[in-house]
N, C-alpha and C positions, 0 to 999 in steps of 0.2 A: 808147799805153797797153798794159797787160798783157792778155793773153788770159786767160779764166777758169781754164784749166788751170794756166797759169804763175803766176797769182795765188795759186791754192790751194797750190802748191808753196812759194812764198815766205812764205806765212803759216803753213803747217803746222809748220815747224821752230821758229820763235820761240814759237809757242803750246805746243808740246811742251816746250820748255825752260822756259817760264814755269810750266807745270803741274808739272814736276819740282821746280822751286825752291819752289813753294808747298807741295807735299807734304813736301819735306825740312824746311821751316820748321815745319810742323805736327808732324812727328815729333819734331823737336828740342824743341819746346815741351812736348809731352806727356811724352817720356821724359827730357828733360834737366833737369827741375826740380831745383834744388839744395835739399838739406835744410838746415835752419837749424843750421849747425855753428859751433863756436867754436875759437879757437886757445888753447892752454894753454902754460905754460912747459915747458921740457925737464924730464923726470923720469920716475918710474915711477908708473903708474896702474892701478887695477883697475876693471873694469866688465864690461858684457855687450855682445856683438855684436848690433846691431839689423838689419844687412843686410851681406851679403858678395857682391861681384861678382867671380867667379873670372876671367873673361877680362881684366879690368882690374887684378886683384890689389888691389882696393880694398875696404875695409870701414869700417863706421861703428860707433863704440864709444860706448855710453851710460855715462858715468861715474857714480859713486855720488852725485854732486850733481845728477844729471839733465841735465847738459850733454852735448852730442853732438859727437864729434870725428870728422872724416873722415881716414882714413889710407890711404896707398898704399904697398905694399911696394916696396922698391928691391932691387937685386941682393944686398945684404948683409944684408937682413932675415932673421932666423931665426924659424921657427915650431916650437915644441916642445910635446910632451905627455909627462909623466913622464920628462923628460930626453932623449927621442928626437925627432929631426926628423920632422915630418909634413908632408904636402902642404897647400897652401892650401885645398883642398876640405874640410878638417876644420873650418874656421871656418863655423859655421852660426848662424842666428838663436838668440839666447838662450844662446850659449856664453859662459861666464864666463872672462875672460882677465886676465892681468897683462901690461901693455905698457910697455916702456922706450921713451920718445919723445924725439926731438930736434927742437926747433923750428928750422926753416930758413926765415928770412924769413916768408913768409905761408903756409907749409904745415907740416904735422906729418909727420915721418918715423918710422915704427916701426923701432927697431934690433932689438928682440927681442920676440916675442910668445909667452907661455906659456899654454897652455890649462889652466885649473884644473879645470873640470868642464863638463858640458853642461847 
């Protein structure tokens, strides 16, 4: 059989790993809740930003019909205000925008985003 010290060592690592997994799952459940979004046809839409996540270059757009669209910038996405390119950080909650979207299978890709007003 194992001595008490050796048994402690053998049990400690799996318990630490299990604790880490449980903490990670809890964080994902709390932070990773999906908002109730819809897919729309390709086209140009006007609405208000409800949330913008700068590190992910992701934002949520509430359209005039109250539906919510989740959008992630790609390398070619342009963001402008008064015809000038601006950084993603300019997208804030309640900013009114016009977005040209392209539907690619099960996601919406913004081709251009024009800030109309705050």
